[in-house]
N, C-alpha and C positions, 0 to 999 in steps of 0.2 A: 401407573407407577406403584411399585410395592411399598408397603408401610415399613419404615425403618424402626427396628426394635429399640427400646430404651435401654439405658445402662443404670446399674445400681451399685451402691456400696453400703457397708454397715455404717449406721449413724450412731455414734456413742460407744460406750464401753459395755457392749453386750457380746456374749459368746454364742454365735448362731452357726458355727461350723464353717465359716468362710473367713479369709484373711481381712482384718480390719484395714480400711483405707484402699483396698484393691477394688477396681471397677470390673463388674461382670455384666455380660449381656443378659437382658431379661428375655426369657423364652416364653413365659406366660405370666399374666398379671390378673389377679382377682382383687376383690375388696379387702381380703384378709391376708393374702400371701403373694409372694413373687417367686417364680421358679427361675433360678439363675443357672447359666451355663458356666460351670466351674471345671475347667480343664476337660471338657467334653462329657461331663457328668452333670445331671440336673439335680440341684439342691433347692428344696423349698425353704423359704425364709419368711418369717412374719413381716408383713409390709410395713408395720409401724417401727421396725428396727432398721429400715433402709432409707437412704437418700436416693431418689430416683430422678434421672435427668434424661433429656431427649437425645443428646449427643455425648459421646465419650470425651471427658475432659482431657486436656493435654498439659496439665500441671501436676506436680507432685502432690500427693495427699500427705498431710502432716497429721500423725496419729499420736494421741497421748498413750503412753505405755499402759497396756491393759493390766488390771489387777492380777490376772491369771497368765501373764506372759511366760512363754518358754522359748528358749533358744534366741533370746535377744541379748546382745552384749550389754553389760552393765555400763560401759563407757558411753553408751548412747544417751544415758540420762533418762529424763521423763518423757521425751518425745522422739519420734523417728519419722522418716519419710518413706512413702511407698510409691514406686514408679507407676505412672499412669498406663504404661504399655505392657510391661512384663510382670508387674506386681512384686518385684524384688524390694526388700526392705534395706534401708541404708540409714546411717547416722546423719544427723543434720549438721551442716556447717554453721559456724558462728554467725556469719552474715554473708549471704550470697543471693544473687538475683536468679541463679539457676544452678542445676547440677547435671552432670553426665551420669547416666546409669551404667554401672559396671556390667550389668546383665545384658541389656539390649544395645548398649553403646549410644543411645540417643540422649540428646540434651533437652531438658524440659525446665520451664521456669518454676521458681518458688515464689509464692505471693508473700510480700512482707507481713501481711495481716496474719498469715499462718505461722510465722516464725517467732513473733514476739507477743508478749501479753499486751492487752489494751493499754495498760499503764505505760509500758515502754514506748508504744506508738505515740501516745499522748505526749510523753516527755520529749521524744524526737521532734514532734510537730512544734512544740513550744520553744525549742532551741533556736 
């Protein structure tokens, strides 16, 4: 049985030449770097800048607006979502369990812990 390649996304507010929050298949992995398949081109990214998982997640990534953001609508505020399949960026709804991606038309869940601050979650739990 062939080995299944892992998936990776940028962890944190670092600019390494790939879209933050988007999942990319790992082509090669070393102690220092990962080579990612980014639209059929291979990009080398420092391994310590990545979150690496064994299976591709099927939930929206919630990303804090990068300090060097370009082409992101101001109305999205400080955070936005990235589709786990097509990597399209979208504004976050106020409160929702899931969202349909306008790009690939698929529906994926949003985890409540991604949407609200820890303080808001604690306040909701105490009510």
